[in-house]
C-alpha positions as CSV (number, residue, x, y, z in Angstrom):
1,M,84.8,84.5,74.5
2,P,86.0,83.7,78.1
3,P,85.5,86.5,80.7
4,H,88.5,88.7,81.5
5,V,90.0,87.8,84.9
6,L,90.9,90.8,87.1
7,R,94.0,90.4,89.3
8,T,94.3,93.7,91.0
9,Y,92.0,96.3,92.5
10,K,93.4,98.8,90.0
11,Q,92.4,96.6,87.1
12,A,88.9,96.4,88.6
13,I,88.6,100.2,89.1
14,D,89.8,100.7,85.5
15,A,87.3,98.1,84.2
16,L,84.5,100.0,86.0
17,G,85.4,103.2,84.2
18,G,88.3,104.7,86.2
19,V,88.8,106.6,89.4
20,V,86.6,109.5,88.5
21,Y,83.7,107.3,87.4
22,V,83.9,105.0,90.4
23,A,84.2,107.9,92.8
24,A,81.0,109.4,91.4
25,L,79.3,106.0,91.4
26,C,80.2,105.4,95.0
27,G,79.7,108.9,96.3
28,V,83.3,109.2,97.5
29,S,86.3,111.3,96.6
30,R,88.8,110.4,93.9
31,N,91.4,110.1,96.6
32,A,89.3,107.5,98.4
33,V,89.1,105.4,95.3
34,S,92.8,105.7,94.7
35,N,93.4,104.4,98.2
36,W,91.4,101.3,97.3
37,Y,94.2,100.2,94.9
38,K,96.1,98.8,97.9
39,R,93.5,98.6,100.6
40,G,90.8,96.9,98.6
41,F,87.1,97.8,98.4
42,P,85.3,98.9,101.6
43,P,82.6,96.4,102.7
44,E,79.8,98.9,102.1
45,K,80.7,99.1,98.4
46,H,81.0,95.3,97.8
47,D,77.5,94.7,96.5
48,L,77.6,97.6,94.1
49,L,81.0,97.1,92.7
50,G,80.9,93.3,92.6
51,S,77.6,93.2,90.8
52,R,78.8,95.8,88.3
53,L,81.9,93.7,87.6
54,R,80.0,90.5,87.2
55,H,77.4,92.2,85.0
56,A,80.2,93.4,82.7
57,G,81.5,89.8,82.5
58,Y,84.6,90.1,84.7
59,E,85.9,87.5,87.0
60,F,87.8,88.4,90.1
61,P,88.9,86.8,93.4
62,L,85.9,86.2,95.6
63,S,87.9,87.2,98.6
64,W,87.7,90.8,97.3
65,F,84.0,90.9,98.2
66,K,83.9,88.9,101.4
67,Q,83.3,90.8,104.6
68,S,86.1,90.6,107.1
69,E,85.4,88.3,110.0
70,A,85.2,91.4,112.3
71,A,82.4,92.9,110.2
72,I,80.2,89.7,110.3
73,P,78.0,89.6,113.4
74,T,78.2,86.4,115.3
75,P,75.2,84.7,116.8
76,R,74.8,85.3,120.6
77,S,74.6,82.3,122.8
78,N,71.3,82.0,124.6
79,G,72.9,79.9,127.3
80,G,71.0,76.8,126.2
81,K,67.6,78.5,126.8
82,K,64.9,78.2,124.2
């Protein structure tokens, strides 16, 4: 059977067990998880939630779990020095 494709954050939260379960899993309030319906998953929860969804056989947009460019450290230039 092909994996189920999730199209919204709400579908993902529901697939993980709902707001109450995801809040307990992530150590946040239910209100915080409800906010993720529109804002998306916070970067610090990406590994946990993404791995749970993949393990359960769900597919989802990879962009959900990519860090924003602002969150990714950029290498500093050493000015050509070794």
